[in-house]
Gaussian input, Z-matrix of N, CA and C with variables (Angstrom, degrees):
# hf/3-21g

backbone

0 1
 N
 C     1     B1
 C     2     B2     1     A1
 N     3     B3     2     A2     1     D1
 C     4     B4     3     A3     2     D2
 C     5     B5     4     A4     3     D3
 N     6     B6     5     A5     4     D4
 C     7     B7     6     A6     5     D5
 C     8     B8     7     A7     6     D6
 N     9     B9     8     A8     7     D7
 C    10    B10     9     A9     8     D8
 C    11    B11    10    A10     9     D9
 N    12    B12    11    A11    10    D10
 C    13    B13    12    A12    11    D11
 C    14    B14    13    A13    12    D12
 N    15    B15    14    A14    13    D13
 C    16    B16    15    A15    14    D14
 C    17    B17    16    A16    15    D15
 N    18    B18    17    A17    16    D16
 C    19    B19    18    A18    17    D17
 C    20    B20    19    A19    18    D18
 N    21    B21    20    A20    19    D19
 C    22    B22    21    A21    20    D20
 C    23    B23    22    A22    21    D21
 N    24    B24    23    A23    22    D22
 C    25    B25    24    A24    23    D23
 C    26    B26    25    A25    24    D24
 N    27    B27    26    A26    25    D25
 C    28    B28    27    A27    26    D26
 C    29    B29    28    A28    27    D27
 N    30    B30    29    A29    28    D28
 C    31    B31    30    A30    29    D29
 C    32    B32    31    A31    30    D30
 N    33    B33    32    A32    31    D31
 C    34    B34    33    A33    32    D32
 C    35    B35    34    A34    33    D33
 N    36    B36    35    A35    34    D34
 C    37    B37    36    A36    35    D35
 C    38    B38    37    A37    36    D36
 N    39    B39    38    A38    37    D37
 C    40    B40    39    A39    38    D38
 C    41    B41    40    A40    39    D39
 N    42    B42    41    A41    40    D40
 C    43    B43    42    A42    41    D41
 C    44    B44    43    A43    42    D42
 N    45    B45    44    A44    43    D43
 C    46    B46    45    A45    44    D44
 C    47    B47    46    A46    45    D45
 N    48    B48    47    A47    46    D46
 C    49    B49    48    A48    47    D47
 C    50    B50    49    A49    48    D48
 N    51    B51    50    A50    49    D49
 C    52    B52    51    A51    50    D50
 C    53    B53    52    A52    51    D51
 N    54    B54    53    A53    52    D52
 C    55    B55    54    A54    53    D53
 C    56    B56    55    A55    54    D54
 N    57    B57    56    A56    55    D55
 C    58    B58    57    A57    56    D56
 C    59    B59    58    A58    57    D57
 N    60    B60    59    A59    58    D58
 C    61    B61    60    A60    59    D59
 C    62    B62    61    A61    60    D60
 N    63    B63    62    A62    61    D61
 C    64    B64    63    A63    62    D62
 C    65    B65    64    A64    63    D63
 N    66    B66    65    A65    64    D64
 C    67    B67    66    A66    65    D65
 C    68    B68    67    A67    66    D66
 N    69    B69    68    A68    67    D67
 C    70    B70    69    A69    68    D68
 C    71    B71    70    A70    69    D69
 N    72    B72    71    A71    70    D70
 C    73    B73    72    A72    71    D71
 C    74    B74    73    A73    72    D72
 N    75    B75    74    A74    73    D73
 C    76    B76    75    A75    74    D74
 C    77    B77    76    A76    75    D75
 N    78    B78    77    A77    76    D76
 C    79    B79    78    A78    77    D77
 C    80    B80    79    A79    78    D78
 N    81    B81    80    A80    79    D79
 C    82    B82    81    A81    80    D80
 C    83    B83    82    A82    81    D81
 N    84    B84    83    A83    82    D82
 C    85    B85    84    A84    83    D83
 C    86    B86    85    A85    84    D84
 N    87    B87    86    A86    85    D85
 C    88    B88    87    A87    86    D86
 C    89    B89    88    A88    87    D87
 N    90    B90    89    A89    88    D88
 C    91    B91    90    A90    89    D89
 C    92    B92    91    A91    90    D90
 N    93    B93    92    A92    91    D91
 C    94    B94    93    A93    92    D92
 C    95    B95    94    A94    93    D93
 N    96    B96    95    A95    94    D94
 C    97    B97    96    A96    95    D95
 C    98    B98    97    A97    96    D96
 N    99    B99    98    A98    97    D97
 C   100   B100    99    A99    98    D98
 C   101   B101   100   A100    99    D99
 N   102   B102   101   A101   100   D100
 C   103   B103   102   A102   101   D101
 C   104   B104   103   A103   102   D102
 N   105   B105   104   A104   103   D103
 C   106   B106   105   A105   104   D104
 C   107   B107   106   A106   105   D105
 N   108   B108   107   A107   106   D106
 C   109   B109   108   A108   107   D107
 C   110   B110   109   A109   108   D108
 N   111   B111   110   A110   109   D109
 C   112   B112   111   A111   110   D110
 C   113   B113   112   A112   111   D111
 N   114   B114   113   A113   112   D112
 C   115   B115   114   A114   113   D113
 C   116   B116   115   A115   114   D114
 N   117   B117   116   A116   115   D115
 C   118   B118   117   A117   116   D116
 C   119   B119   118   A118   117   D117
 N   120   B120   119   A119   118   D118
 C   121   B121   120   A120   119   D119
 C   122   B122   121   A121   120   D120
 N   123   B123   122   A122   121   D121
 C   124   B124   123   A123   122   D122
 C   125   B125   124   A124   123   D123
 N   126   B126   125   A125   124   D124
 C   127   B127   126   A126   125   D125
 C   128   B128   127   A127   126   D126
 N   129   B129   128   A128   127   D127
 C   130   B130   129   A129   128   D128
 C   131   B131   130   A130   129   D129
 N   132   B132   131   A131   130   D130
 C   133   B133   132   A132   131   D131
 C   134   B134   133   A133   132   D132
 N   135   B135   134   A134   133   D133
 C   136   B136   135   A135   134   D134
 C   137   B137   136   A136   135   D135
 N   138   B138   137   A137   136   D136
 C   139   B139   138   A138   137   D137
 C   140   B140   139   A139   138   D138
 N   141   B141   140   A140   139   D139
 C   142   B142   141   A141   140   D140
 C   143   B143   142   A142   141   D141
 N   144   B144   143   A143   142   D142
 C   145   B145   144   A144   143   D143
 C   146   B146   145   A145   144   D144
 N   147   B147   146   A146   145   D145
 C   148   B148   147   A147   146   D146
 C   149   B149   148   A148   147   D147
 N   150   B150   149   A149   148   D148
 C   151   B151   150   A150   149   D149
 C   152   B152   151   A151   150   D150
 N   153   B153   152   A152   151   D151
 C   154   B154   153   A153   152   D152
 C   155   B155   154   A154   153   D153
 N   156   B156   155   A155   154   D154
 C   157   B157   156   A156   155   D155
 C   158   B158   157   A157   156   D156
 N   159   B159   158   A158   157   D157
 C   160   B160   159   A159   158   D158
 C   161   B161   160   A160   159   D159
 N   162   B162   161   A161   160   D160
 C   163   B163   162   A162   161   D161
 C   164   B164   163   A163   162   D162
 N   165   B165   164   A164   163   D163
 C   166   B166   165   A165   164   D164
 C   167   B167   166   A166   165   D165
 N   168   B168   167   A167   166   D166
 C   169   B169   168   A168   167   D167
 C   170   B170   169   A169   168   D168
 N   171   B171   170   A170   169   D169
 C   172   B172   171   A171   170   D170
 C   173   B173   172   A172   171   D171
 N   174   B174   173   A173   172   D172
 C   175   B175   174   A174   173   D173
 C   176   B176   175   A175   174   D174
 N   177   B177   176   A176   175   D175
 C   178   B178   177   A177   176   D176
 C   179   B179   178   A178   177   D177
 N   180   B180   179   A179   178   D178
 C   181   B181   180   A180   179   D179
 C   182   B182   181   A181   180   D180
 N   183   B183   182   A182   181   D181
 C   184   B184   183   A183   182   D182
 C   185   B185   184   A184   183   D183
 N   186   B186   185   A185   184   D184
 C   187   B187   186   A186   185   D185
 C   188   B188   187   A187   186   D186
 N   189   B189   188   A188   187   D187
 C   190   B190   189   A189   188   D188
 C   191   B191   190   A190   189   D189
 N   192   B192   191   A191   190   D190
 C   193   B193   192   A192   191   D191
 C   194   B194   193   A193   192   D192

   B1=1.4374
   B2=1.5269
   B3=1.3133
   B4=1.4535
   B5=1.5248
   B6=1.3193
   B7=1.4541
   B8=1.5212
   B9=1.3305
   B10=1.4543
   B11=1.5265
   B12=1.2951
   B13=1.4628
   B14=1.5230
   B15=1.3270
   B16=1.4496
   B17=1.5216
   B18=1.3185
   B19=1.4561
   B20=1.5243
   B21=1.3357
   B22=1.4562
   B23=1.5153
   B24=1.3306
   B25=1.4602
   B26=1.5224
   B27=1.3286
   B28=1.4582
   B29=1.5283
   B30=1.3195
   B31=1.4621
   B32=1.5321
   B33=1.3092
   B34=1.4628
   B35=1.5094
   B36=1.3123
   B37=1.4663
   B38=1.5248
   B39=1.3377
   B40=1.4671
   B41=1.5287
   B42=1.3257
   B43=1.4628
   B44=1.5250
   B45=1.3224
   B46=1.4686
   B47=1.5276
   B48=1.3202
   B49=1.4627
   B50=1.5257
   B51=1.3284
   B52=1.4630
   B53=1.5268
   B54=1.3379
   B55=1.4593
   B56=1.5173
   B57=1.3333
   B58=1.4584
   B59=1.5239
   B60=1.3302
   B61=1.4595
   B62=1.5329
   B63=1.3276
   B64=1.4680
   B65=1.5195
   B66=1.3384
   B67=1.4684
   B68=1.5248
   B69=1.3299
   B70=1.4684
   B71=1.5184
   B72=1.3210
   B73=1.4666
   B74=1.5296
   B75=1.3167
   B76=1.4655
   B77=1.5214
   B78=1.3284
   B79=1.4681
   B80=1.5329
   B81=1.3309
   B82=1.4742
   B83=1.5235
   B84=1.3213
   B85=1.4578
   B86=1.5257
   B87=1.3279
   B88=1.4686
   B89=1.5208
   B90=1.3347
   B91=1.4679
   B92=1.5211
   B93=1.3374
   B94=1.4641
   B95=1.5251
   B96=1.3191
   B97=1.4660
   B98=1.5109
   B99=1.3268
   B100=1.4607
   B101=1.5212
   B102=1.3168
   B103=1.4598
   B104=1.5204
   B105=1.3214
   B106=1.4681
   B107=1.5280
   B108=1.3249
   B109=1.4589
   B110=1.5207
   B111=1.3253
   B112=1.4556
   B113=1.5128
   B114=1.3138
   B115=1.4602
   B116=1.5136
   B117=1.3310
   B118=1.4508
   B119=1.5225
   B120=1.3264
   B121=1.4581
   B122=1.5156
   B123=1.3305
   B124=1.4646
   B125=1.5287
   B126=1.3264
   B127=1.4654
   B128=1.5173
   B129=1.3266
   B130=1.4649
   B131=1.5194
   B132=1.3201
   B133=1.4583
   B134=1.5224
   B135=1.3297
   B136=1.4564
   B137=1.5208
   B138=1.3250
   B139=1.4554
   B140=1.5230
   B141=1.3256
   B142=1.4634
   B143=1.5218
   B144=1.3322
   B145=1.4569
   B146=1.5287
   B147=1.3086
   B148=1.4627
   B149=1.5291
   B150=1.3169
   B151=1.4688
   B152=1.5297
   B153=1.3272
   B154=1.4621
   B155=1.5279
   B156=1.3275
   B157=1.4664
   B158=1.5256
   B159=1.3143
   B160=1.4626
   B161=1.5284
   B162=1.3250
   B163=1.4688
   B164=1.5249
   B165=1.3278
   B166=1.4623
   B167=1.5296
   B168=1.3308
   B169=1.4671
   B170=1.5275
   B171=1.3254
   B172=1.4566
   B173=1.5235
   B174=1.3326
   B175=1.4758
   B176=1.5188
   B177=1.3202
   B178=1.4712
   B179=1.5106
   B180=1.3186
   B181=1.4642
   B182=1.5266
   B183=1.3246
   B184=1.4646
   B185=1.5255
   B186=1.3320
   B187=1.4583
   B188=1.5242
   B189=1.3231
   B190=1.4683
   B191=1.5142
   B192=1.3196
   B193=1.4676
   B194=1.4557
   A1=109.22
   A2=116.19
   A3=121.43
   A4=109.63
   A5=116.62
   A6=121.34
   A7=109.85
   A8=115.98
   A9=120.98
   A10=109.01
   A11=115.78
   A12=120.81
   A13=109.26
   A14=116.69
   A15=120.38
   A16=109.34
   A17=115.38
   A18=120.32
   A19=111.94
   A20=116.53
   A21=121.17
   A22=109.91
   A23=114.99
   A24=122.12
   A25=108.05
   A26=116.62
   A27=122.05
   A28=109.80
   A29=116.85
   A30=123.64
   A31=113.19
   A32=118.09
   A33=120.82
   A34=112.96
   A35=116.31
   A36=120.14
   A37=110.64
   A38=116.51
   A39=120.45
   A40=110.22
   A41=116.71
   A42=120.45
   A43=110.61
   A44=116.77
   A45=120.56
   A46=110.64
   A47=117.07
   A48=120.78
   A49=111.97
   A50=116.13
   A51=120.94
   A52=112.55
   A53=116.41
   A54=119.98
   A55=113.56
   A56=116.08
   A57=120.10
   A58=109.58
   A59=116.75
   A60=119.93
   A61=111.39
   A62=116.05
   A63=120.77
   A64=111.83
   A65=117.28
   A66=120.91
   A67=111.22
   A68=117.16
   A69=120.64
   A70=110.88
   A71=116.39
   A72=119.87
   A73=110.48
   A74=116.55
   A75=120.32
   A76=110.92
   A77=116.58
   A78=121.09
   A79=110.81
   A80=116.11
   A81=120.26
   A82=110.26
   A83=116.31
   A84=121.18
   A85=111.18
   A86=116.34
   A87=120.63
   A88=112.02
   A89=116.32
   A90=120.73
   A91=112.85
   A92=116.87
   A93=120.42
   A94=113.88
   A95=116.58
   A96=119.70
   A97=112.72
   A98=116.68
   A99=120.95
   A100=108.33
   A101=116.01
   A102=121.24
   A103=109.93
   A104=114.87
   A105=120.13
   A106=108.35
   A107=116.18
   A108=120.88
   A109=109.26
   A110=114.72
   A111=120.96
   A112=108.83
   A113=115.93
   A114=121.38
   A115=109.24
   A116=114.91
   A117=121.56
   A118=106.84
   A119=115.36
   A120=119.34
   A121=108.94
   A122=116.44
   A123=119.87
   A124=111.65
   A125=117.30
   A126=121.76
   A127=111.35
   A128=115.38
   A129=120.97
   A130=107.26
   A131=116.55
   A132=121.35
   A133=109.62
   A134=115.04
   A135=121.19
   A136=108.30
   A137=116.65
   A138=123.41
   A139=110.02
   A140=115.06
   A141=121.93
   A142=109.46
   A143=115.94
   A144=119.97
   A145=106.75
   A146=116.22
   A147=119.00
   A148=111.08
   A149=117.74
   A150=121.41
   A151=110.09
   A152=116.93
   A153=119.81
   A154=111.09
   A155=117.46
   A156=120.61
   A157=110.69
   A158=116.50
   A159=120.69
   A160=110.13
   A161=116.76
   A162=120.81
   A163=111.16
   A164=116.42
   A165=120.23
   A166=109.96
   A167=117.00
   A168=120.26
   A169=110.61
   A170=116.82
   A171=120.50
   A172=111.65
   A173=116.79
   A174=120.17
   A175=110.66
   A176=116.93
   A177=121.23
   A178=111.30
   A179=117.33
   A180=121.39
   A181=109.87
   A182=116.68
   A183=120.23
   A184=111.78
   A185=118.62
   A186=121.51
   A187=111.41
   A188=116.64
   A189=121.54
   A190=110.61
   A191=117.34
   A192=121.13
   A193=110.76
   D1=125.33
   D2=-178.31
   D3=-95.88
   D4=125.40
   D5=179.30
   D6=-84.99
   D7=137.25
   D8=177.79
   D9=-85.99
   D10=124.36
   D11=179.49
   D12=-96.52
   D13=120.20
   D14=178.14
   D15=-83.97
   D16=131.00
   D17=-178.17
   D18=-96.59
   D19=-20.15
   D20=-179.06
   D21=-132.71
   D22=149.24
   D23=-179.11
   D24=-123.85
   D25=133.18
   D26=178.86
   D27=-72.66
   D28=157.37
   D29=-173.88
   D30=-50.20
   D31=-47.01
   D32=-178.08
   D33=-61.65
   D34=-44.58
   D35=179.33
   D36=-69.47
   D37=-38.94
   D38=178.64
   D39=-61.48
   D40=-42.52
   D41=178.97
   D42=-62.72
   D43=-40.96
   D44=178.54
   D45=-64.39
   D46=-42.51
   D47=179.09
   D48=-62.86
   D49=-36.20
   D50=-178.74
   D51=-86.93
   D52=-10.76
   D53=179.28
   D54=70.95
   D55=37.96
   D56=179.08
   D57=-136.48
   D58=157.90
   D59=177.72
   D60=-64.97
   D61=149.05
   D62=179.12
   D63=-57.04
   D64=-38.22
   D65=-179.49
   D66=-61.02
   D67=-40.99
   D68=179.23
   D69=-66.07
   D70=-43.61
   D71=179.62
   D72=-65.38
   D73=-39.55
   D74=177.85
   D75=-62.07
   D76=-40.86
   D77=178.77
   D78=-64.47
   D79=-45.15
   D80=178.20
   D81=-61.13
   D82=-41.34
   D83=179.42
   D84=-60.50
   D85=-44.98
   D86=179.14
   D87=-64.96
   D88=-42.18
   D89=-177.57
   D90=-68.70
   D91=-35.26
   D92=-174.74
   D93=-100.41
   D94=-17.34
   D95=-176.15
   D96=79.01
   D97=11.93
   D98=179.02
   D99=-85.74
   D100=135.03
   D101=-178.31
   D102=108.54
   D103=166.26
   D104=-177.77
   D105=-133.73
   D106=129.13
   D107=178.09
   D108=-97.12
   D109=136.58
   D110=177.58
   D111=-131.30
   D112=138.84
   D113=176.61
   D114=-95.21
   D115=132.07
   D116=176.47
   D117=-128.01
   D118=94.34
   D119=-173.88
   D120=70.17
   D121=-124.13
   D122=179.15
   D123=-92.41
   D124=-2.81
   D125=-179.38
   D126=-95.09
   D127=146.00
   D128=173.03
   D129=-121.50
   D130=125.07
   D131=-178.96
   D132=-120.14
   D133=149.22
   D134=178.09
   D135=-108.01
   D136=134.57
   D137=179.75
   D138=-123.38
   D139=149.91
   D140=178.83
   D141=-130.56
   D142=146.04
   D143=169.21
   D144=-85.59
   D145=164.12
   D146=177.61
   D147=-65.08
   D148=-30.88
   D149=176.21
   D150=-65.66
   D151=-40.04
   D152=177.59
   D153=-65.41
   D154=-37.42
   D155=176.71
   D156=-64.07
   D157=-37.15
   D158=176.85
   D159=-62.97
   D160=-42.39
   D161=178.66
   D162=-62.79
   D163=-40.47
   D164=178.70
   D165=-63.74
   D166=-40.15
   D167=176.94
   D168=-60.17
   D169=-45.44
   D170=179.64
   D171=-63.65
   D172=-40.75
   D173=177.88
   D174=-64.02
   D175=-41.18
   D176=-179.65
   D177=-64.13
   D178=-41.46
   D179=179.30
   D180=-64.91
   D181=-42.59
   D182=-179.37
   D183=-66.92
   D184=-32.75
   D185=177.87
   D186=-67.61
   D187=-36.78
   D188=-177.14
   D189=-72.03
   D190=-37.61
   D191=-177.18
   D192=-76.63

């Protein structure tokens, strides 16, 4: 059985993984330029790589300290 490896995570799932509200993650994404926005029809979605999520975690820790 071959496992599918996801390379990108949508904003809602990324927020859940990081334990923060989507609005906060969206704000951090806009301020730092981390993440990628894609348009699908009339919808615009933001995606993150796991490396980008790691960077957001590091930025969040540094802001708190």
